[in-house]
C-alpha positions in Angstrom: 112.4 201.2 100.0 110.9 198.0 98.7 110.9 195.2 101.3 111.1 191.4 100.4 108.4 190.7 103.0 105.0 192.0 104.2 104.4 193.6 107.6 102.4 190.4 108.6 105.4 188.2 107.7 107.7 190.5 109.7 105.6 190.3 112.9 105.3 186.6 112.5 109.1 186.4 112.8 108.7 187.9 116.3 106.1 185.3 117.2 108.4 182.4 116.2 111.5 184.1 117.8 109.8 184.9 121.1 108.3 181.5 121.5 111.6 179.7 120.6 113.9 181.7 123.0 111.6 182.2 126.0 112.7 183.2 128.7 115.9 184.6 127.2 114.2 187.9 126.6 114.1 188.6 130.3 117.6 187.3 131.0 119.0 189.6 128.3 117.0 192.5 129.7 118.4 191.7 133.2 121.9 191.5 131.8 121.4 194.9 130.2 120.1 196.4 133.4 123.1 195.0 135.3 125.5 196.6 132.7 123.8 200.0 133.3 124.2 199.6 137.0 127.9 198.8 136.6 128.5 202.2 135.1 128.9 203.4 138.7 131.4 200.7 139.5 135.2 200.7 139.3 138.0 198.5 138.2 138.9 196.7 135.0 136.4 193.9 135.8 133.6 196.4 135.4 134.7 197.5 131.9 135.2 193.9 130.8 131.7 193.0 132.2 130.0 195.8 130.3 132.0 195.2 127.1 131.3 191.5 127.5 127.6 192.1 127.8 127.6 194.0 124.6 129.5 191.2 122.9 127.0 188.6 124.1 124.0 190.8 122.9 125.4 191.3 119.4 126.4 187.6 118.9 122.9 186.7 120.2 121.2 189.1 117.7 123.3 187.8 114.9 122.6 184.1 115.5 119.3 183.8 117.4 117.5 186.6 115.5 119.0 187.2 112.1 120.2 183.7 111.2 117.7 181.6 113.0 114.5 183.7 112.5 114.8 186.7 110.2 116.6 184.8 107.4 113.4 182.8 106.8 111.8 185.9 105.2 114.8 188.0 104.2 117.9 186.6 102.5 119.8 189.7 103.5 119.6 188.5 107.1 122.5 186.2 106.4 124.7 189.2 105.8 123.2 191.0 108.7 123.8 188.0 111.0 127.5 187.8 109.9 127.9 191.5 110.5 126.3 191.3 114.0 128.5 188.4 115.0 131.6 190.2 113.8 130.4 193.2 115.9 130.1 191.1 118.9 133.6 189.7 118.4 134.9 193.3 118.2 133.2 194.2 121.5 134.8 191.2 123.1 138.2 192.1 121.7 138.2 195.7 122.8 136.8 194.8 126.2 139.6 192.2 126.8 142.4 194.5 125.6 141.1 196.6 127.5 140.5 199.5 125.1 136.9 200.0 126.0 136.3 201.7 129.4 133.1 203.0 130.9 132.2 205.5 133.6 129.1 207.4 134.6 129.2 211.0 133.3 126.9 214.0 132.7 127.1 216.8 130.2 125.8 215.9 126.7 127.2 212.3 126.7 125.6 211.3 129.9 122.3 213.0 129.4 122.0 211.7 125.8 123.0 208.2 126.9 120.5 208.2 129.7 117.7 209.1 127.4 118.7 206.3 124.9 119.0 203.7 127.6 115.6 204.6 129.0 114.1 204.6 125.6 115.5 201.1 124.7 114.6 199.5 128.0 111.3 201.2 129.0 109.8 203.5 126.4 110.4 201.2 123.4 108.2 198.3 124.7 105.7 200.8 126.0 105.3 202.6 122.7 105.0 199.2 121.0 102.2 198.2 123.4 100.4 201.5 122.7 100.8 200.9 119.0 99.0 197.5 119.4 102.0 195.2 119.3 101.2 192.5 121.7 103.5 189.7 122.8 104.5 187.4 121.3 104.1 189.4 118.0 106.2 192.3 119.3 110.0 193.1 119.2 111.4 192.3 122.7 114.8 193.3 124.1 117.5 191.2 122.5 116.2 191.8 118.9 118.2 194.3 116.9 116.3 197.6 117.0 115.9 198.2 120.8 119.2 196.5 121.5 121.1 198.7 119.0 119.6 201.8 120.6 120.7 200.4 124.0 124.2 199.9 122.6 124.6 203.5 121.4 123.2 204.7 124.8 125.8 202.6 126.6 128.6 203.8 124.4 127.8 207.4 125.4 129.4 206.4 128.7 132.5 205.0 127.1 135.7 206.8 127.9 136.8 208.6 124.7 138.3 208.1 122.3 135.8 205.4 121.2 137.2 203.1 118.5 135.3 204.2 115.4 135.0 200.7 114.0 132.7 199.9 117.0 130.2 202.4 115.6 130.0 201.3 111.9 127.6 198.3 112.1 125.3 199.9 114.8 124.9 203.1 112.8 124.3 201.2 109.5 121.6 199.1 111.2 120.0 202.1 112.9 119.7 203.7 109.4 118.3 200.6 107.8 115.8 200.1 110.6 114.7 203.8 110.6 114.0 203.6 106.8 111.9 200.4 107.3 110.0 201.7 110.3 107.3 203.6 108.3 106.6 200.7 105.9 106.4 198.1 108.6 104.3 200.2 111.0 106.7 200.1 114.0 106.5 203.6 115.4 108.8 202.8 118.3 111.6 202.3 115.7 111.5 206.0 114.9 113.9 206.4 117.8 116.5 204.6 115.6 117.1 207.8 113.6 117.9 209.8 116.8 120.2 207.0 118.0 122.0 207.0 114.6 122.6 210.7 114.8 124.0 210.2 118.3 126.3 207.4 117.1 127.6 209.6 114.3 128.2 212.4 116.9 130.2 209.9 119.1 132.3 209.0 116.1 133.1 212.6 115.4 133.7 213.6 119.0 135.9 210.7 119.7 138.7 212.4 117.7 137.8 216.0 118.6 138.1 218.3 121.6 135.7 216.1 123.6 138.3 213.3 123.6 140.1 215.0 126.6 137.0 215.6 128.7 137.7 214.1 132.2 135.3 211.7 133.9 133.4 213.0 136.9 135.3 212.2 140.1 133.0 209.4 141.1 133.3 207.8 137.6 137.1 207.5 137.7 
């Protein structure tokens, strides 16, 4: 896949982005951690808070990263930005309905979701550091790749059926990012492929036998 920019130009985007938005990286990380903690909560407010967090993250990625930063080196970022903002609006809509409910669970969904959440919040930056990506020339939480992995991880805890339209943009981005990871020298982005496969599995399972799996008693 031929890219319209060099790896150096790509990492320069992170320098400009991180310097421009500081300290939002940490605030977004904190919001994500709170959303994970809310999985043990109860009540409609919890579902709306988690869905609202996803909505904010996706609008942020569309505007602050794609449109304000990435578009400087890649014209396709205008389309990506619009798609990410639309995804954020979808999350807000389904959270408000409410048609997007969450609860802590185990079995394959919970175990897979836990791995993806841990990867996005902890292992992703650690692997980046080991690969020599030092701040500010490194992808931080709130940029698309780790945040999309986080999104799929959180959706593993959504009560099925998951509206399939919520999975389209994340899966497409995960596929695009995975294809670009090798050329750009971002080994932590190899996890995007695994997250894409999980997202596809969620889409299939949301209309199959797993639709009727009950939540664990403490997640009701």
